[in-house]
N, CA, C and O atoms as CSV, one atom per row, in Angstrom:
chain,resi,resn,atom,element,x,y,z
A,1,MET,N,N,40.105,24.494,-23.633
A,1,MET,CA,C,41.138,25.450,-24.032
A,1,MET,C,C,40.554,26.857,-23.966
A,1,MET,O,O,39.459,27.106,-24.470
A,2,SER,N,N,41.274,27.754,-23.354
A,2,SER,CA,C,40.799,29.128,-23.269
A,2,SER,C,C,41.672,30.034,-24.116
A,2,SER,O,O,42.783,29.678,-24.511
A,3,ASN,N,N,41.147,31.189,-24.376
A,3,ASN,CA,C,41.861,32.161,-25.172
A,3,ASN,C,C,42.197,33.322,-24.229
A,3,ASN,O,O,41.396,33.662,-23.358
A,4,GLU,N,N,43.341,33.911,-24.392
A,4,GLU,CA,C,43.829,34.917,-23.463
A,4,GLU,C,C,43.878,36.296,-24.116
A,4,GLU,O,O,44.286,36.436,-25.269
A,5,ILE,N,N,43.456,37.315,-23.358
A,5,ILE,CA,C,43.499,38.691,-23.844
A,5,ILE,C,C,44.129,39.577,-22.772
A,5,ILE,O,O,44.272,39.175,-21.618
A,6,THR,N,N,44.499,40.778,-23.175
A,6,THR,CA,C,44.988,41.791,-22.240
A,6,THR,C,C,44.072,43.001,-22.365
A,6,THR,O,O,43.689,43.392,-23.468
A,7,PHE,N,N,43.726,43.587,-21.228
A,7,PHE,CA,C,42.866,44.764,-21.234
A,7,PHE,C,C,43.409,45.795,-20.263
A,7,PHE,O,O,43.744,45.478,-19.122
A,8,CYS,N,N,43.493,47.037,-20.731
A,8,CYS,CA,C,43.953,48.154,-19.908
A,8,CYS,C,C,42.799,49.145,-19.755
A,8,CYS,O,O,42.228,49.597,-20.747
A,9,ASP,N,N,42.461,49.479,-18.520
A,9,ASP,CA,C,41.314,50.354,-18.258
A,9,ASP,C,C,41.682,51.821,-18.102
A,9,ASP,O,O,40.874,52.609,-17.612
A,10,GLY,N,N,42.882,52.196,-18.508
A,10,GLY,CA,C,43.369,53.557,-18.307
A,10,GLY,C,C,42.638,54.617,-19.106
A,10,GLY,O,O,42.136,54.368,-20.202
A,11,LEU,N,N,42.593,55.810,-18.524
A,11,LEU,CA,C,41.993,56.970,-19.174
A,11,LEU,C,C,42.754,57.298,-20.452
A,11,LEU,O,O,43.983,57.242,-20.483
A,12,LEU,N,N,42.021,57.637,-21.496
A,12,LEU,CA,C,42.610,58.004,-22.781
A,12,LEU,C,C,42.451,59.504,-23.003
A,12,LEU,O,O,41.641,60.134,-22.322
A,13,PRO,N,N,43.191,60.090,-23.926
A,13,PRO,CA,C,43.026,61.523,-24.211
A,13,PRO,C,C,41.559,61.849,-24.512
A,13,PRO,O,O,40.836,61.036,-25.088
A,14,GLY,N,N,41.143,63.031,-24.120
A,14,GLY,CA,C,39.767,63.445,-24.347
A,14,GLY,C,C,38.818,62.911,-23.282
A,14,GLY,O,O,37.600,62.983,-23.448
A,15,GLY,N,N,39.366,62.372,-22.184
A,15,GLY,CA,C,38.531,61.877,-21.094
A,15,GLY,C,C,37.815,60.578,-21.401
A,15,GLY,O,O,36.834,60.235,-20.741
A,16,ARG,N,N,38.293,59.858,-22.391
A,16,ARG,CA,C,37.628,58.610,-22.793
A,16,ARG,C,C,38.137,57.435,-21.961
A,16,ARG,O,O,39.310,57.390,-21.588
A,17,ARG,N,N,37.253,56.492,-21.676
A,17,ARG,CA,C,37.624,55.269,-20.976
A,17,ARG,C,C,37.249,54.074,-21.843
A,17,ARG,O,O,36.129,53.991,-22.347
A,18,PRO,N,N,38.186,53.154,-22.012
A,18,PRO,CA,C,37.844,51.933,-22.751
A,18,PRO,C,C,36.916,51.058,-21.916
A,18,PRO,O,O,36.992,51.047,-20.688
A,19,ARG,N,N,36.048,50.332,-22.596
A,19,ARG,CA,C,35.133,49.406,-21.936
A,19,ARG,C,C,35.342,48.032,-22.538
A,19,ARG,O,O,35.671,47.898,-23.716
A,20,LEU,N,N,35.150,47.023,-21.722
A,20,LEU,CA,C,35.292,45.649,-22.191
A,20,LEU,C,C,34.058,44.866,-21.786
A,20,LEU,O,O,33.703,44.794,-20.610
A,21,TYR,N,N,33.412,44.282,-22.785
A,21,TYR,CA,C,32.296,43.375,-22.546
A,21,TYR,C,C,32.709,42.001,-23.043
A,21,TYR,O,O,33.437,41.877,-24.028
A,22,LEU,N,N,32.247,40.987,-22.364
A,22,LEU,CA,C,32.504,39.612,-22.755
A,22,LEU,C,C,31.174,39.011,-23.176
A,22,LEU,O,O,30.173,39.146,-22.473
A,23,THR,N,N,31.168,38.349,-24.321
A,23,THR,CA,C,29.914,37.833,-24.869
A,23,THR,C,C,30.117,36.476,-25.522
A,23,THR,O,O,31.200,36.138,-25.999
A,24,ASP,N,N,29.034,35.715,-25.523
A,24,ASP,CA,C,29.051,34.457,-26.282
A,24,ASP,C,C,28.575,34.726,-27.704
A,24,ASP,O,O,28.584,33.824,-28.541
A,25,GLY,N,N,28.158,35.960,-27.982
A,25,GLY,CA,C,27.720,36.352,-29.321
A,25,GLY,C,C,26.324,35.898,-29.673
A,25,GLY,O,O,25.857,36.136,-30.787
A,26,LEU,N,N,25.647,35.246,-28.741
A,26,LEU,CA,C,24.310,34.725,-29.029
A,26,LEU,C,C,23.257,35.171,-28.026
A,26,LEU,O,O,22.149,35.542,-28.413
A,27,THR,N,N,23.590,35.138,-26.751
A,27,THR,CA,C,22.557,35.349,-25.742
A,27,THR,C,C,22.764,36.534,-24.821
A,27,THR,O,O,21.786,37.151,-24.399
A,28,ALA,N,N,24.006,36.879,-24.491
A,28,ALA,CA,C,24.217,37.938,-23.506
A,28,ALA,C,C,25.610,38.531,-23.610
A,28,ALA,O,O,26.497,37.989,-24.269
A,29,ALA,N,N,25.774,39.661,-22.938
A,29,ALA,CA,C,27.080,40.312,-22.810
A,29,ALA,C,C,27.215,40.762,-21.364
A,29,ALA,O,O,26.255,41.249,-20.768
A,30,VAL,N,N,28.405,40.600,-20.803
A,30,VAL,CA,C,28.678,40.961,-19.417
A,30,VAL,C,C,29.847,41.939,-19.400
A,30,VAL,O,O,30.864,41.715,-20.057
A,31,LYS,N,N,29.696,43.024,-18.644
A,31,LYS,CA,C,30.765,44.015,-18.552
A,31,LYS,C,C,31.881,43.484,-17.658
A,31,LYS,O,O,31.627,42.964,-16.571
A,32,PHE,N,N,33.119,43.619,-18.127
A,32,PHE,CA,C,34.288,43.249,-17.334
A,32,PHE,C,C,34.600,44.417,-16.410
A,32,PHE,O,O,34.792,45.545,-16.867
A,33,THR,N,N,34.651,44.144,-15.103
A,33,THR,CA,C,34.890,45.199,-14.115
A,33,THR,C,C,36.213,45.024,-13.387
A,33,THR,O,O,36.470,45.701,-12.392
A,34,GLY,N,N,37.052,44.122,-13.877
A,34,GLY,CA,C,38.362,43.934,-13.274
A,34,GLY,C,C,38.489,42.680,-12.442
A,34,GLY,O,O,39.575,42.376,-11.948
A,35,ALA,N,N,37.404,41.945,-12.277
A,35,ALA,CA,C,37.427,40.734,-11.459
A,35,ALA,C,C,37.025,39.520,-12.289
A,35,ALA,O,O,36.410,39.649,-13.348
A,36,THR,N,N,37.382,38.342,-11.789
A,36,THR,CA,C,36.994,37.089,-12.426
A,36,THR,C,C,35.470,37.006,-12.515
A,36,THR,O,O,34.766,37.381,-11.578
A,37,ILE,N,N,34.973,36.518,-13.637
A,37,ILE,CA,C,33.534,36.291,-13.825
A,37,ILE,C,C,33.362,34.788,-13.954
A,37,ILE,O,O,33.689,34.222,-14.997
A,38,PRO,N,N,32.854,34.125,-12.915
A,38,PRO,CA,C,32.770,32.654,-12.914
A,38,PRO,C,C,32.100,32.090,-14.174
A,38,PRO,O,O,31.023,32.525,-14.582
A,39,GLY,N,N,32.774,31.114,-14.767
A,39,GLY,CA,C,32.269,30.447,-15.956
A,39,GLY,C,C,32.508,31.194,-17.255
A,39,GLY,O,O,32.267,30.661,-18.338
A,40,ILE,N,N,32.983,32.433,-17.147
A,40,ILE,CA,C,33.173,33.266,-18.346
A,40,ILE,C,C,34.628,33.682,-18.521
A,40,ILE,O,O,35.202,33.516,-19.597
A,41,ALA,N,N,35.223,34.226,-17.456
A,41,ALA,CA,C,36.593,34.742,-17.555
A,41,ALA,C,C,37.305,34.661,-16.212
A,41,ALA,O,O,36.699,34.798,-15.149
A,42,VAL,N,N,38.615,34.434,-16.296
A,42,VAL,CA,C,39.457,34.386,-15.104
A,42,VAL,C,C,40.567,35.423,-15.270
A,42,VAL,O,O,41.260,35.447,-16.287
A,43,VAL,N,N,40.726,36.274,-14.263
A,43,VAL,CA,C,41.821,37.239,-14.280
A,43,VAL,C,C,43.077,36.496,-13.844
A,43,VAL,O,O,43.194,36.078,-12.692
A,44,LEU,N,N,44.009,36.336,-14.770
A,44,LEU,CA,C,45.252,35.619,-14.495
A,44,LEU,C,C,46.261,36.504,-13.775
A,44,LEU,O,O,46.991,36.041,-12.898
A,45,ALA,N,N,46.296,37.763,-14.147
A,45,ALA,CA,C,47.212,38.722,-13.530
A,45,ALA,C,C,46.649,40.114,-13.744
A,45,ALA,O,O,46.000,40.390,-14.752
A,46,ALA,N,N,46.908,40.989,-12.778
A,46,ALA,CA,C,46.487,42.380,-12.892
A,46,ALA,C,C,47.590,43.252,-12.323
A,46,ALA,O,O,48.048,43.041,-11.200
A,47,GLN,N,N,48.009,44.226,-13.102
A,47,GLN,CA,C,49.077,45.118,-12.667
A,47,GLN,C,C,48.527,46.532,-12.612
A,47,GLN,O,O,48.116,47.096,-13.626
A,48,TYR,N,N,48.526,47.103,-11.394
A,48,TYR,CA,C,48.046,48.462,-11.193
A,48,TYR,C,C,49.224,49.425,-11.272
A,48,TYR,O,O,50.275,49.190,-10.675
A,49,GLU,N,N,49.037,50.506,-12.014
A,49,GLU,CA,C,50.061,51.538,-12.131
A,49,GLU,C,C,49.479,52.850,-11.630
A,49,GLU,O,O,48.586,53.417,-12.260
A,50,LYS,N,N,49.979,53.334,-10.502
A,50,LYS,CA,C,49.480,54.566,-9.912
A,50,LYS,C,C,50.116,55.760,-10.615
A,50,LYS,O,O,51.339,55.854,-10.717
A,51,ASN,N,N,49.266,56.676,-11.102
A,51,ASN,CA,C,49.770,57.842,-11.822
A,51,ASN,C,C,48.693,58.930,-11.854
A,51,ASN,O,O,48.372,59.459,-12.919
A,52,GLY,N,N,48.140,59.258,-10.693
A,52,GLY,CA,C,47.100,60.289,-10.625
A,52,GLY,C,C,45.902,59.919,-11.486
A,52,GLY,O,O,45.440,58.778,-11.471
A,53,LYS,N,N,45.406,60.897,-12.236
A,53,LYS,CA,C,44.235,60.600,-13.077
A,53,LYS,C,C,44.559,59.610,-14.198
A,53,LYS,O,O,43.650,59.047,-14.809
A,54,TRP,N,N,45.838,59.399,-14.467
A,54,TRP,CA,C,46.248,58.459,-15.514
A,54,TRP,C,C,46.513,57.050,-14.962
A,54,TRP,O,O,47.036,56.192,-15.673
A,55,SER,N,N,46.151,56.817,-13.696
A,55,SER,CA,C,46.321,55.481,-13.115
A,55,SER,C,C,45.534,54.475,-13.932
A,55,SER,O,O,44.509,54.795,-14.533
A,56,LYS,N,N,46.041,53.246,-13.939
A,56,LYS,CA,C,45.384,52.221,-14.761
A,56,LYS,C,C,45.705,50.829,-14.229
A,56,LYS,O,O,46.670,50.623,-13.494
A,57,THR,N,N,44.871,49.897,-14.621
A,57,THR,CA,C,45.129,48.495,-14.334
A,57,THR,C,C,45.168,47.757,-15.660
A,57,THR,O,O,44.261,47.891,-16.481
A,58,THR,N,N,46.208,46.986,-15.863
A,58,THR,CA,C,46.323,46.148,-17.050
A,58,THR,C,C,46.100,44.712,-16.592
A,58,THR,O,O,46.828,44.197,-15.743
A,59,SER,N,N,45.089,44.079,-17.165
A,59,SER,CA,C,44.710,42.723,-16.757
A,59,SER,C,C,44.963,41.722,-17.867
A,59,SER,O,O,44.698,41.985,-19.040
A,60,ARG,N,N,45.480,40.567,-17.473
A,60,ARG,CA,C,45.566,39.411,-18.376
A,60,ARG,C,C,44.385,38.527,-18.030
A,60,ARG,O,O,44.207,38.130,-16.879
A,61,ILE,N,N,43.578,38.222,-19.037
A,61,ILE,CA,C,42.307,37.543,-18.803
A,61,ILE,C,C,42.225,36.297,-19.681
A,61,ILE,O,O,42.492,36.358,-20.881
A,62,ALA,N,N,41.855,35.170,-19.078
A,62,ALA,CA,C,41.594,33.942,-19.832
A,62,ALA,C,C,40.086,33.843,-20.026
A,62,ALA,O,O,39.319,33.907,-19.066
A,63,LEU,N,N,39.674,33.686,-21.276
A,63,LEU,CA,C,38.247,33.582,-21.610
A,63,LEU,C,C,37.860,32.126,-21.807
A,63,LEU,O,O,38.639,31.334,-22.338
A,64,ALA,N,N,36.661,31.779,-21.377
A,64,ALA,CA,C,36.147,30.432,-21.606
A,64,ALA,C,C,35.942,30.217,-23.101
A,64,ALA,O,O,35.785,31.180,-23.851
A,65,ASP,N,N,35.944,28.972,-23.532
A,65,ASP,CA,C,35.679,28.660,-24.935
A,65,ASP,C,C,34.337,29.259,-25.342
A,65,ASP,O,O,33.363,29.181,-24.593
A,66,GLY,N,N,34.292,29.848,-26.515
A,66,GLY,CA,C,33.055,30.432,-27.029
A,66,GLY,C,C,32.809,31.862,-26.587
A,66,GLY,O,O,31.843,32.484,-27.030
A,67,VAL,N,N,33.660,32.398,-25.726
A,67,VAL,CA,C,33.503,33.779,-25.256
A,67,VAL,C,C,34.446,34.666,-26.053
A,67,VAL,O,O,35.598,34.305,-26.293
A,68,ARG,N,N,33.949,35.831,-26.462
A,68,ARG,CA,C,34.821,36.771,-27.157
A,68,ARG,C,C,34.749,38.133,-26.494
A,68,ARG,O,O,33.757,38.483,-25.854
A,69,ALA,N,N,35.813,38.888,-26.661
A,69,ALA,CA,C,35.917,40.216,-26.073
A,69,ALA,C,C,35.334,41.248,-27.030
A,69,ALA,O,O,35.555,41.190,-28.240
A,70,LEU,N,N,34.597,42.179,-26.474
A,70,LEU,CA,C,34.032,43.284,-27.233
A,70,LEU,C,C,34.575,44.567,-26.599
A,70,LEU,O,O,34.119,44.994,-25.538
A,71,ARG,N,N,35.551,45.167,-27.269
A,71,ARG,CA,C,36.190,46.382,-26.757
A,71,ARG,C,C,35.491,47.591,-27.353
A,71,ARG,O,O,35.294,47.675,-28.565
A,72,LEU,N,N,35.120,48.526,-26.490
A,72,LEU,CA,C,34.412,49.716,-26.932
A,72,LEU,C,C,35.128,50.961,-26.434
A,72,LEU,O,O,35.615,51.004,-25.304
A,73,CYS,N,N,35.185,51.964,-27.284
A,73,CYS,CA,C,35.737,53.258,-26.894
A,73,CYS,C,C,35.293,54.284,-27.928
A,73,CYS,O,O,35.346,54.031,-29.131
A,74,SER,N,N,34.861,55.430,-27.452
A,74,SER,CA,C,34.484,56.504,-28.372
A,74,SER,C,C,35.721,57.030,-29.083
A,74,SER,O,O,36.822,57.027,-28.533
A,75,ALA,N,N,35.521,57.477,-30.302
A,75,ALA,CA,C,36.606,58.146,-31.017
A,75,ALA,C,C,36.827,59.507,-30.366
A,75,ALA,O,O,35.922,60.050,-29.733
A,76,LEU,N,N,38.013,60.050,-30.519
A,76,LEU,CA,C,38.318,61.354,-29.949
A,76,LEU,C,C,37.373,62.399,-30.538
A,76,LEU,O,O,37.206,62.467,-31.756
A,77,HIS,N,N,36.762,63.204,-29.690
A,77,HIS,CA,C,35.854,64.293,-30.073
A,77,HIS,C,C,34.552,63.823,-30.704
A,77,HIS,O,O,33.923,64.580,-31.442
A,78,SER,N,N,34.135,62.599,-30.432
A,78,SER,CA,C,32.828,62.158,-30.930
A,78,SER,C,C,32.267,61.110,-29.981
A,78,SER,O,O,32.963,60.615,-29.095
A,79,GLN,N,N,31.014,60.788,-30.181
A,79,GLN,CA,C,30.317,59.799,-29.363
A,79,GLN,C,C,30.408,58.439,-30.032
A,79,GLN,O,O,30.373,58.357,-31.260
A,80,PHE,N,N,30.524,57.383,-29.262
A,80,PHE,CA,C,30.543,56.044,-29.833
A,80,PHE,C,C,29.276,55.835,-30.665
A,80,PHE,O,O,28.177,56.167,-30.221
A,81,GLY,N,N,29.429,55.297,-31.844
A,81,GLY,CA,C,28.288,54.940,-32.679
A,81,GLY,C,C,27.772,56.039,-33.574
A,81,GLY,O,O,26.766,55.842,-34.256
A,82,ASP,N,N,28.428,57.208,-33.599
A,82,ASP,CA,C,27.952,58.308,-34.445
A,82,ASP,C,C,27.858,57.920,-35.913
A,82,ASP,O,O,27.058,58.490,-36.655
A,83,GLU,N,N,28.664,56.960,-36.337
A,83,GLU,CA,C,28.699,56.590,-37.752
A,83,GLU,C,C,27.580,55.641,-38.166
A,83,GLU,O,O,27.418,55.359,-39.353
A,84,PHE,N,N,26.804,55.145,-37.198
A,84,PHE,CA,C,25.753,54.178,-37.524
A,84,PHE,C,C,24.397,54.858,-37.630
A,84,PHE,O,O,24.053,55.705,-36.806
A,85,GLY,N,N,23.630,54.483,-38.648
A,85,GLY,CA,C,22.321,55.081,-38.874
A,85,GLY,C,C,21.164,54.257,-38.364
A,85,GLY,O,O,20.023,54.717,-38.382
A,86,SER,N,N,21.435,53.039,-37.905
A,86,SER,CA,C,20.357,52.182,-37.409
A,86,SER,C,C,20.917,51.154,-36.433
A,86,SER,O,O,22.119,50.892,-36.395
A,87,TRP,N,N,20.013,50.583,-35.649
A,87,TRP,CA,C,20.412,49.506,-34.733
A,87,TRP,C,C,20.952,48.318,-35.516
A,87,TRP,O,O,21.915,47.677,-35.094
A,88,ALA,N,N,20.338,48.028,-36.646
A,88,ALA,CA,C,20.784,46.884,-37.459
A,88,ALA,C,C,22.207,47.094,-37.962
A,88,ALA,O,O,23.010,46.161,-37.974
A,89,GLU,N,N,22.514,48.309,-38.372
A,89,GLU,CA,C,23.855,48.626,-38.866
A,89,GLU,C,C,24.891,48.495,-37.735
A,89,GLU,O,O,25.973,47.944,-37.935
A,90,LEU,N,N,24.545,49.007,-36.554
A,90,LEU,CA,C,25.443,48.918,-35.409
A,90,LEU,C,C,25.656,47.459,-35.003
A,90,LEU,O,O,26.790,47.040,-34.770
A,91,ALA,N,N,24.579,46.690,-34.917
A,91,ALA,CA,C,24.685,45.270,-34.545
A,91,ALA,C,C,25.550,44.513,-35.548
A,91,ALA,O,O,26.336,43.649,-35.159
A,92,GLY,N,N,25.412,44.825,-36.821
A,92,GLY,CA,C,26.223,44.180,-37.848
A,92,GLY,C,C,27.695,44.498,-37.686
A,92,GLY,O,O,28.544,43.620,-37.843
A,93,ALA,N,N,28.005,45.751,-37.373
A,93,ALA,CA,C,29.402,46.147,-37.192
A,93,ALA,C,C,30.015,45.478,-35.957
A,93,ALA,O,O,31.195,45.127,-35.961
A,94,LEU,N,N,29.215,45.305,-34.907
A,94,LEU,CA,C,29.704,44.645,-33.697
A,94,LEU,C,C,29.662,43.118,-33.818
A,94,LEU,O,O,30.172,42.406,-32.952
A,95,GLN,N,N,29.058,42.630,-34.886
A,95,GLN,CA,C,28.889,41.191,-35.123
A,95,GLN,C,C,28.161,40.531,-33.962
A,95,GLN,O,O,28.577,39.499,-33.435
A,96,LEU,N,N,27.042,41.178,-33.581
A,96,LEU,CA,C,26.210,40.692,-32.486
A,96,LEU,C,C,24.751,40.728,-32.898
A,96,LEU,O,O,24.373,41.510,-33.771
A,97,PRO,N,N,23.918,39.885,-32.277
A,97,PRO,CA,C,22.478,40.024,-32.496
A,97,PRO,C,C,22.036,41.400,-31.985
A,97,PRO,O,O,22.653,41.963,-31.081
A,98,ARG,N,N,20.986,41.921,-32.562
A,98,ARG,CA,C,20.540,43.269,-32.221
A,98,ARG,C,C,20.265,43.421,-30.722
A,98,ARG,O,O,20.628,44.441,-30.137
A,99,ASN,N,N,19.628,42.424,-30.088
A,99,ASN,CA,C,19.275,42.570,-28.671
A,99,ASN,C,C,20.512,42.736,-27.790
A,99,ASN,O,O,20.474,43.496,-26.823
A,100,ILE,N,N,21.591,42.051,-28.098
A,100,ILE,CA,C,22.821,42.181,-27.304
A,100,ILE,C,C,23.492,43.522,-27.593
A,100,ILE,O,O,23.970,44.186,-26.674
A,101,ALA,N,N,23.527,43.919,-28.851
A,101,ALA,CA,C,24.108,45.221,-29.207
A,101,ALA,C,C,23.353,46.341,-28.495
A,101,ALA,O,O,23.969,47.268,-27.971
A,102,GLU,N,N,22.037,46.259,-28.474
A,102,GLU,CA,C,21.227,47.269,-27.782
A,102,GLU,C,C,21.526,47.277,-26.293
A,102,GLU,O,O,21.671,48.346,-25.701
A,103,GLN,N,N,21.620,46.110,-25.679
A,103,GLN,CA,C,21.900,45.998,-24.246
A,103,GLN,C,C,23.197,46.742,-23.900
A,103,GLN,O,O,23.228,47.531,-22.956
A,104,VAL,N,N,24.244,46.495,-24.652
A,104,VAL,CA,C,25.548,47.089,-24.385
A,104,VAL,C,C,25.524,48.595,-24.632
A,104,VAL,O,O,25.990,49.366,-23.793
A,105,VAL,N,N,24.991,49.017,-25.762
A,105,VAL,CA,C,24.997,50.442,-26.105
A,105,VAL,C,C,24.102,51.236,-25.160
A,105,VAL,O,O,24.459,52.347,-24.770
A,106,ARG,N,N,22.954,50.693,-24.788
A,106,ARG,CA,C,22.078,51.392,-23.840
A,106,ARG,C,C,22.767,51.564,-22.483
A,106,ARG,O,O,22.586,52.586,-21.822
A,107,ALA,N,N,23.555,50.569,-22.067
A,107,ALA,CA,C,24.244,50.633,-20.779
A,107,ALA,C,C,25.394,51.631,-20.783
A,107,ALA,O,O,25.654,52.271,-19.764
A,108,GLU,N,N,26.080,51.776,-21.900
A,108,GLU,CA,C,27.293,52.587,-21.954
A,108,GLU,C,C,27.147,53.926,-22.670
A,108,GLU,O,O,27.809,54.896,-22.300
A,109,TYR,N,N,26.311,53.990,-23.666
A,109,TYR,CA,C,26.226,55.184,-24.512
A,109,TYR,C,C,24.759,55.571,-24.723
A,109,TYR,O,O,24.189,55.336,-25.788
A,110,GLY,N,N,24.164,56.165,-23.691
A,110,GLY,CA,C,22.739,56.523,-23.718
A,110,GLY,C,C,22.369,57.466,-24.855
A,110,GLY,O,O,21.298,57.325,-25.445
A,111,ALA,N,N,23.232,58.418,-25.171
A,111,ALA,CA,C,22.929,59.376,-26.244
A,111,ALA,C,C,22.868,58.666,-27.598
A,111,ALA,O,O,22.024,58.993,-28.432
A,112,THR,N,N,23.746,57.711,-27.814
A,112,THR,CA,C,23.718,56.944,-29.067
A,112,THR,C,C,22.438,56.123,-29.148
A,112,THR,O,O,21.805,56.064,-30.202
A,113,ALA,N,N,22.056,55.494,-28.053
A,113,ALA,CA,C,20.823,54.695,-28.030
A,113,ALA,C,C,19.610,55.576,-28.333
A,113,ALA,O,O,18.738,55.187,-29.110
A,114,ALA,N,N,19.553,56.758,-27.723
A,114,ALA,CA,C,18.428,57.667,-27.961
A,114,ALA,C,C,18.377,58.107,-29.421
A,114,ALA,O,O,17.300,58.184,-30.012
A,115,ARG,N,N,19.539,58.394,-30.000
A,115,ARG,CA,C,19.582,58.821,-31.408
A,115,ARG,C,C,19.126,57.698,-32.335
A,115,ARG,O,O,18.372,57.941,-33.277
A,116,LEU,N,N,19.576,56.477,-32.076
A,116,LEU,CA,C,19.170,55.346,-32.923
A,116,LEU,C,C,17.685,55.035,-32.754
A,116,LEU,O,O,17.018,54.667,-33.721
A,117,ASP,N,N,17.159,55.178,-31.537
A,117,ASP,CA,C,15.719,54.988,-31.321
A,117,ASP,C,C,14.913,56.025,-32.107
A,117,ASP,O,O,13.905,55.699,-32.733
A,118,ALA,N,N,15.374,57.280,-32.065
A,118,ALA,CA,C,14.679,58.352,-32.786
A,118,ALA,C,C,14.732,58.119,-34.292
A,118,ALA,O,O,13.742,58.334,-34.991
A,119,ALA,N,N,15.878,57.681,-34.791
A,119,ALA,CA,C,16.010,57.403,-36.230
A,119,ALA,C,C,15.083,56.258,-36.632
A,119,ALA,O,O,14.454,56.302,-37.689
A,120,GLU,N,N,15.006,55.240,-35.788
A,120,GLU,CA,C,14.126,54.109,-36.087
A,120,GLU,C,C,12.659,54.542,-36.103
A,120,GLU,O,O,11.895,54.111,-36.967
A,121,ALA,N,N,12.267,55.384,-35.160
A,121,ALA,CA,C,10.889,55.884,-35.120
A,121,ALA,C,C,10.586,56.725,-36.357
A,121,ALA,O,O,9.500,56.625,-36.928
A,122,ALA,N,N,11.546,57.553,-36.770
A,122,ALA,CA,C,11.354,58.382,-37.963
A,122,ALA,C,C,11.239,57.515,-39.212
A,122,ALA,O,O,10.441,57.809,-40.102
A,123,LEU,N,N,12.033,56.449,-39.282
A,123,LEU,CA,C,11.942,55.543,-40.433
A,123,LEU,C,C,10.592,54.832,-40.480
A,123,LEU,O,O,10.028,54.633,-41.556
A,124,LEU,N,N,10.082,54.455,-39.321
A,124,LEU,CA,C,8.766,53.808,-39.276
A,124,LEU,C,C,7.673,54.754,-39.765
A,124,LEU,O,O,6.704,54.322,-40.389
A,125,ALA,N,N,7.835,56.046,-39.478
A,125,ALA,CA,C,6.859,57.039,-39.925
A,125,ALA,C,C,6.865,57.200,-41.439
A,125,ALA,O,O,5.898,57.703,-42.010
A,126,LEU,N,N,7.957,56.775,-42.104
A,126,LEU,CA,C,8.030,56.869,-43.563
A,126,LEU,C,C,7.233,55.765,-44.257
A,126,LEU,O,O,7.011,55.820,-45.466
A,127,SER,N,N,6.809,54.773,-43.494
A,127,SER,CA,C,6.103,53.642,-44.110
A,127,SER,C,C,4.783,54.109,-44.699
A,127,SER,O,O,4.189,55.068,-44.205
A,128,PRO,N,N,4.310,53.431,-45.769
A,128,PRO,CA,C,3.056,53.817,-46.421
A,128,PRO,C,C,1.873,53.863,-45.467
A,128,PRO,O,O,0.957,54.663,-45.659
A,129,SER,N,N,1.877,53.016,-44.441
A,129,SER,CA,C,0.758,53.005,-43.503
A,129,SER,C,C,0.774,54.245,-42.616
A,129,SER,O,O,-0.213,54.535,-41.939
A,130,GLY,N,N,1.884,54.978,-42.614
A,130,GLY,CA,C,1.993,56.199,-41.824
A,130,GLY,C,C,1.225,57.355,-42.446
A,130,GLY,O,O,1.090,58.399,-41.808
A,131,GLY,N,N,0.721,57.213,-43.654
A,131,GLY,CA,C,-0.057,58.273,-44.290
A,131,GLY,C,C,0.813,59.313,-44.956
A,131,GLY,O,O,1.089,60.366,-44.382
A,132,LEU,N,N,1.247,59.016,-46.172
A,132,LEU,CA,C,2.124,59.911,-46.906
A,132,LEU,C,C,1.454,61.260,-47.158
A,132,LEU,O,O,2.100,62.301,-47.043
A,133,ALA,N,N,0.181,61.250,-47.496
A,133,ALA,CA,C,-0.524,62.507,-47.760
A,133,ALA,C,C,-0.564,63.372,-46.506
A,133,ALA,O,O,-0.373,64.586,-46.581
A,134,ALA,N,N,-0.810,62.757,-45.363
A,134,ALA,CA,C,-0.851,63.511,-44.110
A,134,ALA,C,C,0.519,64.093,-43.786
A,134,ALA,O,O,0.612,65.209,-43.274
A,135,ALA,N,N,1.566,63.359,-44.074
A,135,ALA,CA,C,2.914,63.844,-43.804
A,135,ALA,C,C,3.234,65.070,-44.655
A,135,ALA,O,O,3.823,66.034,-44.165
A,136,PHE,N,N,2.839,65.031,-45.953
A,136,PHE,CA,C,3.077,66.182,-46.820
A,136,PHE,C,C,2.233,67.374,-46.387
A,136,PHE,O,O,2.683,68.517,-46.468
A,137,ALA,N,N,1.023,67.114,-45.933
A,137,ALA,CA,C,0.156,68.197,-45.465
A,137,ALA,C,C,0.770,68.866,-44.254
A,137,ALA,O,O,0.796,70.094,-44.173
A,138,THR,N,N,1.267,68.078,-43.307
A,138,THR,CA,C,1.899,68.614,-42.097
A,138,THR,C,C,3.153,69.415,-42.449
A,138,THR,O,O,3.382,70.493,-41.900
A,139,ALA,N,N,3.951,68.891,-43.356
A,139,ALA,CA,C,5.179,69.574,-43.767
A,139,ALA,C,C,4.853,70.886,-44.474
A,139,ALA,O,O,5.542,71.886,-44.272
A,140,SER,N,N,3.802,70.891,-45.303
A,140,SER,CA,C,3.402,72.114,-46.017
A,140,SER,C,C,2.900,73.158,-45.047
A,140,SER,O,O,3.195,74.341,-45.219
A,141,GLU,N,N,2.147,72.760,-44.028
A,141,GLU,CA,C,1.657,73.684,-43.036
A,141,GLU,C,C,2.807,74.294,-42.248
A,141,GLU,O,O,2.797,75.489,-41.953
A,142,ALA,N,N,3.792,73.480,-41.908
A,142,ALA,CA,C,4.948,73.961,-41.147
A,142,ALA,C,C,5.758,74.960,-41.974
A,142,ALA,O,O,6.274,75.942,-41.442
A,143,GLU,N,N,5.864,74.702,-43.273
A,143,GLU,CA,C,6.599,75.589,-44.158
A,143,GLU,C,C,5.896,76.934,-44.307
A,143,GLU,O,O,6.546,77.977,-44.378
A,144,ALA,N,N,4.567,76.904,-44.353
A,144,ALA,CA,C,3.780,78.112,-44.533
A,144,ALA,C,C,3.819,79.001,-43.292
A,144,ALA,O,O,3.642,80.216,-43.389
A,145,ALA,N,N,4.045,78.409,-42.148
A,145,ALA,CA,C,4.015,79.177,-40.890
A,145,ALA,C,C,5.243,80.014,-40.667
A,145,ALA,O,O,5.343,80.705,-39.653
């Protein structure tokens, strides 16, 4: 038994484009590009609507058992993932293992991935093994300059 979804790839206000990834939620995620993905999804119907830059294709897709759709789109006037402070928080919100969440976000939203990597590195520097005294010394020197 398969589950059926509809996906429209049309441009949204603010120049945003929706993205669709298909995942088993455990091992991998595959980007839907408008065509059947053997063993994962079958495009049952696709309707193209020509309208200049607002042209779009609306697809009816049957998903294999165990596959779920992951729809992504940035909010208007912001970058996808701005509300998340860590990879763990983002993975939890997407209900995916961290490695799959990272794979998808790195592929689609490089600035978000870079920000989360930087935040993770900064958090690691806060650890006791990072040398708290050295950190305060560096901060005091920077303040004095």
